N, C-alpha and C positions, 0 to 999 in steps of 0.2 A: 222433763223440762217444764218449768213454770215461768211464764213471762206475763206480768200484769194479770195474774190469775185470781186475784181477789176482786170479784165483781161488785162487792159492796164499797169499793174505793174508786175514786176518780183516777183516770189514767190519761195522760196526754203525751203524744209523741210528735215532736216538730221535725221538719226536714233536717235541721242541724243535729238532731238526736239519732238519725238513722244509722244503723249498723247493718250493712249489707253482708249476708252470709250465703255462700254457695250451697245449692242442693247437694246431696251426697255424691252424685255422679257429675256434678259441675254444670248441668244444663242451664240452670237459671240462678239468678241472685234474688235473695229474699230479705225483706225487713220484717221481723216478727213483732207484730204489734201487741197481740196477746196470744197465749199458747198454753195448753195443758196436754202434755204428751210429747213424744219424740217425732218420728216421721209419720206415724199414724196419730194425729193430734186434733183436738178441738182448737182451731187456729184462726186468727185474723192476720192477714199479711199483705204487704205489697210485694209483687213479684215482677221482676224485670227479665224480659226475653231479649237477648242480643239478636241481631239479624241472623237469619238462617238457622234458628234453633228448632230442634225437634225433640220433644219430651216423650218418653216411652208411654205407650197405652197403659191406662190404669183405671181402677174402679174407685168410686167415692162412696163409702158408707156414710149414712146420715147427711147426704146431700152436699152440694157445692154451690156457691154463689160467687159470681164474678161481675165486676164493673170494669170495662175497658177504659183506661184513662188516657192512653196515647198509643199511637201506632196501630197495628192491625194484629189481632189475635185470631188464630185459626184452629178449628177443630177438625180432626179426621182428614186433614190435608186439603179439604175442598169447601169448608164452611168458614167464610171470612167475616170477621166482626171488627170494624174500625172503632175508633174512640167513640164513646157514647153508648155502646151496646151493653145491655144487661142480660146476663145468662144465669139461669137457675135450673139446676139439674137434680133429680130426686135420688133417693136412697139406692145405692148399688148401681148408679149409672156409670157407664164406661165411655171414655173418650181418649183420643190422642191429641194433645195440644201441641201447637207449634207457632212459629212466627217467621215469615220470610223477611219482613222489613224491620222487625223488632217491635216490642210492645211493653207497656207498663200496665199491669192490672191490679185491682184490689180484689182480694180473695177471702172468702169465709168458708171454712170447712167444718163439717160435723156439728152444725148448729141448728139443723131443722129436724122435725120429727119424721119417722119412717112412714107415717100416714100421708105425707106430702108426696104425691105421685105425678104432679103436673110438670112438664118441661116448659120453661119460659125462655123466650128469646125476644127481647124488647129493644127496639131502636128508639132511644130517647132523643135522637136528633129530629124525629118526626114531630112537627108542631101539633099534630092532632093528638099526641099523647099528653099534652100539657093542658091543665085547667087553671082558670083563675078562680080562686076560692077566697072571697073577700079581697084583701090586698095582697094575697099570696099567689105565687105562680108555682104550681105543683105538678110533678109527673109521678103518679102512683105506680109503684113496682109490684108490691104485694100488700094486701090488707087482710089479715086473718085474726083469729082470736088470740094468737100468741105473738104476733109482731105486726108492725106497720112500717113498711120500708118505702121510701120515696126520694125523689130528687127535688130540690127547691132552688129557685133563682131569686136572689134578693137584689133590689135596686140599691144604689149608693145610699148609705146611712140607714137603710131599712132595718127595723128590729126583727129579730128571729123570735117567733112565738111558738116553737115546737113544744109539744106536751112531754115534760120530763118526769111526770109523777111516777112512772114505772121504770125510770132510767132511760138514757138516750145515748146514742152513738152517732158521731158526726165525722165525716171526712170532707175537708174543704177541697173541692176539685178545682176551683178558680177563685181568684180574688182574695179577700181577707175577711176575717171575723175579728171584731173588737170586743173585749170584755173589760169595760172601764178603760184603764190605760194599757192593758195587755193587748198586743197585736198577734194574731195567729195567721200565718201566711198559708198560701195554697199548699196542699198535700200534708197539712197538719191533721192528725187523727185525735179525736176527743171522745172519751167514754166517761159519762157521768152516772153515778148510781141513782136509784130511786129517791124521790123526795128532794132532788136537787133543783134549785131555782136558777134558770139560765138568764143571763143578761147580755146576750150577744147582739151585736149590731154589725151590719155590713160596713166594710171600708169605703173609701171614696170611689172605688171602681166597681162596687157591688160585690157579690159573692155567689158562687154556685156550690151546692152542698149535696152530699149523699147523707141521708138521715135514716136511722133505724130506732124505733122505740117499742116498748112493751115486752122486750125479750130478756131483760136483765133480771127481773124478779125470779123467773124460773132458773136462770143460771146461778143465782145466789143460792137458791134452795138446793140445787144439785151439787154445786162445787164448794160452797163456803159453809 
Protein backbone atom coordinates (compact mmCIF):
# COMPACT_ATOMS: atom_id res chain seq x y z
CA UNK A 1 0.00 0.00 0.00
CA UNK A 2 1.32 3.41 -0.99
CA UNK A 3 -0.32 6.62 0.27
CA UNK A 4 1.45 9.98 -0.22
CA UNK A 5 4.61 7.89 -0.53
CA UNK A 6 6.63 10.29 -2.72
CA UNK A 7 8.41 12.38 -0.11
CA UNK A 8 9.75 14.75 -2.75
CA UNK A 9 6.18 15.99 -3.31
CA UNK A 10 3.92 18.11 -1.14
CA UNK A 11 1.01 16.33 0.56
CA UNK A 12 -1.91 17.98 2.34
CA UNK A 13 -4.84 16.20 3.99
CA UNK A 14 -7.70 18.35 5.33
CA UNK A 15 -10.44 17.11 7.67
CA UNK A 16 -12.90 17.06 4.77
CA UNK A 17 -10.51 14.67 2.97
CA UNK A 18 -10.43 12.13 5.80
CA UNK A 19 -11.23 8.52 4.92
CA UNK A 20 -11.63 6.53 8.12
CA UNK A 21 -10.63 2.88 7.74
CA UNK A 22 -11.05 0.22 10.43
CA UNK A 23 -8.06 -1.78 11.62
CA UNK A 24 -8.15 -5.42 10.44
CA UNK A 25 -9.92 -6.65 13.58
CA UNK A 26 -12.01 -3.52 13.94
CA UNK A 27 -10.58 -2.16 17.20
CA UNK A 28 -9.79 1.37 15.94
CA UNK A 29 -10.49 3.68 13.00
CA UNK A 30 -7.59 5.23 11.08
CA UNK A 31 -6.94 8.01 8.60
CA UNK A 32 -3.83 7.06 6.64
CA UNK A 33 -1.91 10.27 5.93
CA UNK A 34 1.15 8.65 4.42
CA UNK A 35 2.02 4.98 4.24
CA UNK A 36 4.45 2.52 2.69
CA UNK A 37 3.41 -1.06 3.44
CA UNK A 38 0.34 -2.92 4.64
CA UNK A 39 -0.17 -3.66 8.35
CA UNK A 40 3.57 -3.54 9.00
CA UNK A 41 4.21 -0.13 7.46
CA UNK A 42 6.14 3.08 7.60
CA UNK A 43 3.08 5.15 8.38
CA UNK A 44 1.70 8.46 9.57
CA UNK A 45 -1.92 8.25 10.73
CA UNK A 46 -4.70 9.64 12.84
CA UNK A 47 -6.14 6.88 15.01
CA UNK A 48 -9.49 7.05 16.78
CA UNK A 49 -10.28 4.89 19.82
CA UNK A 50 -13.95 4.52 20.70
CA UNK A 51 -14.75 4.34 24.44
CA UNK A 52 -13.88 1.01 26.09
CA UNK A 53 -11.44 0.02 23.33
CA UNK A 54 -8.59 -2.40 24.06
CA UNK A 55 -6.03 -3.10 21.34
CA UNK A 56 -3.96 -6.32 21.50
CA UNK A 57 -0.42 -6.14 22.87
CA UNK A 58 2.08 -5.66 20.06
CA UNK A 59 5.67 -4.73 19.27
CA UNK A 60 6.90 -1.76 17.24
CA UNK A 61 9.94 -2.17 14.99
CA UNK A 62 11.76 1.11 14.22
CA UNK A 63 9.97 2.98 16.99
CA UNK A 64 6.59 4.62 17.51
CA UNK A 65 5.65 8.26 18.09
CA UNK A 66 2.28 9.42 19.47
CA UNK A 67 0.71 12.80 20.21
CA UNK A 68 -2.59 12.54 22.10
CA UNK A 69 -5.00 15.03 20.51
CA UNK A 70 -8.14 14.41 22.55
CA UNK A 71 -9.52 12.05 25.17
CA UNK A 72 -7.26 9.77 27.22
CA UNK A 73 -4.89 7.20 25.71
CA UNK A 74 -3.80 4.33 27.97
CA UNK A 75 -0.83 1.97 27.85
CA UNK A 76 -0.72 -1.40 29.58
CA UNK A 77 -4.07 -0.70 31.27
CA UNK A 78 -2.61 1.55 33.99
CA UNK A 79 -0.59 4.36 32.31
CA UNK A 80 -3.02 7.12 31.34
CA UNK A 81 -2.13 9.98 28.98
CA UNK A 82 -4.69 12.78 28.43
CA UNK A 83 -4.65 15.15 25.48
CA UNK A 84 -1.32 16.94 25.17
CA UNK A 85 0.96 14.03 26.07
CA UNK A 86 3.75 13.05 23.68
CA UNK A 87 4.97 9.44 23.69
CA UNK A 88 8.02 8.14 21.88
CA UNK A 89 9.00 4.47 22.19
CA UNK A 90 12.17 2.85 20.79
CA UNK A 91 12.80 -0.03 18.40
CA UNK A 92 11.09 -3.29 19.41
CA UNK A 93 9.19 -1.68 22.29
CA UNK A 94 6.04 -3.53 23.36
CA UNK A 95 2.77 -2.15 24.73
CA UNK A 96 -0.96 -2.76 24.98
CA UNK A 97 -2.89 0.40 24.07
CA UNK A 98 -6.45 1.10 25.12
CA UNK A 99 -8.85 3.91 25.96
CA UNK A 100 -11.65 3.85 28.49
CA UNK A 101 -13.23 7.18 27.48
CA UNK A 102 -12.07 7.27 23.86
CA UNK A 103 -9.14 9.10 22.28
CA UNK A 104 -7.82 10.61 19.06
CA UNK A 105 -4.07 10.24 18.55
CA UNK A 106 -1.55 11.22 15.88
CA UNK A 107 0.80 8.30 15.24
CA UNK A 108 4.06 7.81 13.34
CA UNK A 109 5.42 4.28 12.88
CA UNK A 110 8.77 2.93 11.67
CA UNK A 111 10.33 6.37 11.13
CA UNK A 112 13.15 6.45 13.68
CA UNK A 113 16.52 4.66 13.70
CA UNK A 114 17.19 1.54 15.76
CA UNK A 115 19.96 3.45 17.54
CA UNK A 116 17.29 5.51 19.32
CA UNK A 117 16.81 3.78 22.67
CA UNK A 118 15.26 6.44 24.91
CA UNK A 119 11.64 6.20 26.08
CA UNK A 120 10.01 9.65 26.15
CA UNK A 121 6.79 10.59 27.92
CA UNK A 122 6.32 14.38 27.81
CA UNK A 123 3.40 16.30 29.27
CA UNK A 124 3.21 19.30 26.95
CA UNK A 125 0.50 20.80 29.19
CA UNK A 126 3.25 21.63 31.70
CA UNK A 127 4.17 25.33 31.27
CA UNK A 128 7.75 24.51 32.25
CA UNK A 129 8.15 22.58 28.98
CA UNK A 130 7.60 25.73 26.91
CA UNK A 131 10.27 28.29 25.99
CA UNK A 132 10.05 31.73 24.49
CA UNK A 133 12.53 31.86 21.60
CA UNK A 134 12.42 35.36 20.18
CA UNK A 135 8.76 35.88 19.28
CA UNK A 136 8.07 32.12 19.19
CA UNK A 137 6.58 29.90 21.92
CA UNK A 138 8.08 26.41 21.55
CA UNK A 139 7.84 23.05 23.33
CA UNK A 140 10.77 20.95 22.10
CA UNK A 141 10.00 17.23 21.91
CA UNK A 142 13.17 15.86 20.32
CA UNK A 143 16.18 17.53 18.74
CA UNK A 144 18.70 15.23 17.02
CA UNK A 145 20.95 15.20 13.97
CA UNK A 146 18.16 13.56 11.95
CA UNK A 147 15.03 15.40 13.11
CA UNK A 148 13.72 18.35 15.07
CA UNK A 149 10.22 17.83 16.49
CA UNK A 150 8.36 20.41 18.54
CA UNK A 151 5.04 22.04 19.31
CA UNK A 152 4.49 25.73 18.63
CA UNK A 153 1.77 28.17 19.66
CA UNK A 154 1.15 31.15 17.37
CA UNK A 155 -0.61 34.34 18.36
CA UNK A 156 -3.39 35.66 16.09
CA UNK A 157 -1.91 36.63 12.69
CA UNK A 158 1.60 35.62 13.78
CA UNK A 159 3.86 34.38 10.98
CA UNK A 160 5.19 30.82 11.12
CA UNK A 161 8.96 30.85 10.59
CA UNK A 162 9.83 27.13 10.77
CA UNK A 163 12.90 25.94 8.86
CA UNK A 164 11.72 24.06 5.76
CA UNK A 165 15.09 23.70 3.99
CA UNK A 166 15.16 19.95 4.67
CA UNK A 167 11.39 19.53 4.40
CA UNK A 168 8.74 20.07 7.05
CA UNK A 169 5.66 18.33 8.38
CA UNK A 170 2.89 20.14 10.26
CA UNK A 171 -0.28 19.02 12.01
CA UNK A 172 -2.56 21.89 13.03
CA UNK A 173 -3.87 20.85 16.43
CA UNK A 174 -5.88 24.03 17.15
CA UNK A 175 -6.85 27.18 15.27
CA UNK A 176 -6.05 27.90 11.63
CA UNK A 177 -3.08 28.45 9.34
CA UNK A 178 -3.40 30.77 6.37
CA UNK A 179 -1.35 30.56 3.16
CA UNK A 180 -2.29 33.73 1.31
CA UNK A 181 -6.00 33.14 0.64
CA UNK A 182 -6.00 29.42 1.54
CA UNK A 183 -7.30 28.54 5.01
CA UNK A 184 -6.17 25.33 6.70
CA UNK A 185 -8.37 24.33 9.62
CA UNK A 186 -7.47 22.39 12.77
CA UNK A 187 -6.45 18.76 12.17
CA UNK A 188 -5.09 19.54 8.70
CA UNK A 189 -1.85 17.66 8.00
CA UNK A 190 0.75 19.30 5.75
CA UNK A 191 3.99 17.76 4.44
CA UNK A 192 6.27 19.93 2.32
CA UNK A 193 9.46 18.69 0.60
CA UNK A 194 12.95 20.16 1.01
CA UNK A 195 13.62 23.64 -0.36
CA UNK A 196 9.98 24.66 0.00
CA UNK A 197 9.36 28.20 1.18
CA UNK A 198 6.50 28.48 3.66
CA UNK A 199 4.25 31.51 3.92
CA UNK A 200 1.99 30.45 6.76
CA UNK A 201 0.29 32.84 9.15
CA UNK A 202 -1.98 32.04 12.08
CA UNK A 203 -5.67 32.86 11.78
CA UNK A 204 -7.61 35.29 13.94
CA UNK A 205 -7.75 32.85 16.87
CA UNK A 206 -4.07 31.87 16.62
CA UNK A 207 -2.84 28.35 16.01
CA UNK A 208 -1.21 25.41 17.78
CA UNK A 209 1.04 23.17 15.71
CA UNK A 210 2.95 19.90 15.81
CA UNK A 211 6.04 20.40 13.64
CA UNK A 212 8.75 18.02 12.42
CA UNK A 213 11.66 19.05 10.21
CA UNK A 214 14.94 17.57 8.99
CA UNK A 215 13.54 14.08 8.41
CA UNK A 216 12.38 14.15 4.82
CA UNK A 217 15.77 14.26 3.10
CA UNK A 218 16.61 10.78 4.41
CA UNK A 219 13.10 9.54 3.53
CA UNK A 220 13.58 10.74 -0.06
CA UNK A 221 16.94 8.94 -0.27
CA UNK A 222 15.46 5.71 1.08
CA UNK A 223 12.10 5.55 -0.68
CA UNK A 224 12.17 7.78 -3.80
